[in-house]
N, C-alpha and C positions, 0 to 999 in steps of 0.2 A: 275098654278101647281096644280089640286088638289087632293089631298089628300084623304082617305075617313079615318073614327074613327077606324073601320077594324084594315086598315096596321098602325095603328099611334098605336095603340093599341098593335100588335103583333110585330112591331120593338122595341116595350120598352118590350116585355115582351124577345126578343131575348138577347135585353143589359144586360136586368137584370139578365139570367142564366151566362151567359157571363162572368158577372163580379163575378155573385155568385163563376161559376169554376175556375176563379184565384186566391181569395182571399182564396178558399181553397190547388188550385192545391200551392200557392207562398213558405207556409211556412213547405210543404215536400220538396220542389226543396232548400231552404234556408238549410236543416236540410242535404241534401245530402254533400252541397257545403261542409260545413261546420266539416263537417267527413275527416277526414285523411285519403288522396288517397290507405298507405296502412290497412287500416281496411276493416272486412270483414263484409260483411251482418252477424246483429248477435252476430258477438263478444263484450263479456264484453273486458269494460273497468278499470284499476285499478282503485282503491274512493282514491278520492284525502287530502290528507292529511293534518288533522286535526288541526291543532295549538291553541296555549292558547293566548289568546291576551295581559294574562302578561308577559312582557321580564320582566328574572334575570334581576334588576339591584343591582346594592353596594347599602346596607343600609347608610342612611343617615349620616353625617357626627354630627350632633346631637343627630341622633337618638345609636349613636355609644357611643359618652359622657357619656351618660344614659345609658347602659345598662352597661359599663369602673365602671358606679357608684354605679348605682346598685346593680348590679351583681358579679361585679367582673370581667368579664368576657369580651373578645370582640373574631372577624372571627367566628361571626352565623354565619353555612352553614348549611339544610336541603337539602338533594340529595337523589333520589331514584336511589336504589340500585334491585341488583336480577331482573331485566326484569320488576323492579316498583313494588313487592313486599313485596317490601323491604323498606321502607324509615327512613337515616340516619340524625341525628341531634350531627352534631356534633360542639366545641363552645375552644378558647383559654382562659386557667384563664392569669391574671391578679394582680389579690388582693386576696386568699388562703383563706383570712380570710374570710371572704364575699360570694365565691363560693362553701363554707364548704356546705351549706345545697344542692347544685346541689350535688353534693356525697353520699351523704345520700341514702341509704337502708327504709328508711320509710316513705322517699318522692318517691312517687311518680305518674311517668312523664307520663302526656296524649302530645298526638298532634291535635290538631285541625283545619277540613278543611274549609277554610270561604265559597266555595263554594257549597261544597257537606253536608256542618255540621256534617262530620263523625266523630269518637270521635277512635282512633286508641290507642293502648298500647303497653309494649314492650312486645313478648311473654317468655314465659318462658321456657327452654331446662330443659330436664333430667337429663342429669349428669352435664349439664351446669353452667343454672340460668337462670339469665335474661339474653336478653341481651345487658347490659352496664355498664361504668365502672363508679365505686364506688371506696368509701376512702378516704381518706386525699386529696387533690389536689394540688399542685406544680405549685408554678408562673411560664409561660415558657412552659407549657406542655396542651397535645391538649388532651381532651375527649371527648370519642362520647358514641349514646345510641342511637340505632336500633327501629324501628315500625313496627310493621306487620302489611301491609296495602294489604291484603288478596280483592281479587278482583277490584284491581285497585279503590282504588275509590277515591283517590285524584292520582293526575297526572301533570309534570313536566308542571311547571307557575303556578300553585297554588297558591294561599295565607297563611298561618297556623298560628297556634299562639300554643308556646310551652304555657303545663302549667308545671311545676317541685316544688311541695309545695305550697309554693308563689309566686316563684317567673314567670311573664307574662313575655313572647318575644312573641312580637304579629306584626302582617307580615310581616314574613317571603316567602320569592319565593323560593317554591321549585323546582332545577335542574336538 
């Protein structure tokens, strides 16, 4: 069998073009196969909900013991409220003498986001004042303070630090 060089070149070119067309058409066919049968062409799919890599976990026992001895408090929680525009920090008083500094009006509380480095403060309302409980703490009572999170800089799952005067509560997870 005698084949000319021109015939070999033509056959190679035809094979190359056919392979190139298959490579171009395959991803389009794959994408169509992945679409749901009910999805119309050009329909907008809802965005997947992003979740935080951090999972809310309980405060470890050594940390609980430390916070009870250090600040006279336990049951520390940080939660989003009002569609994320406010962050509520609450705690239960175990030792009123140690926790007295947390309720002082002169101690300015701050909430710092570890991811966003946002510094949140307690808003002051005209007729109400600061959105926090202050005064002499009582054992067994739960107290709270609310931080303004305008712009949703801190989200559920983020780790935060709460600073109240000389007290530091670090690494709390927002629920």
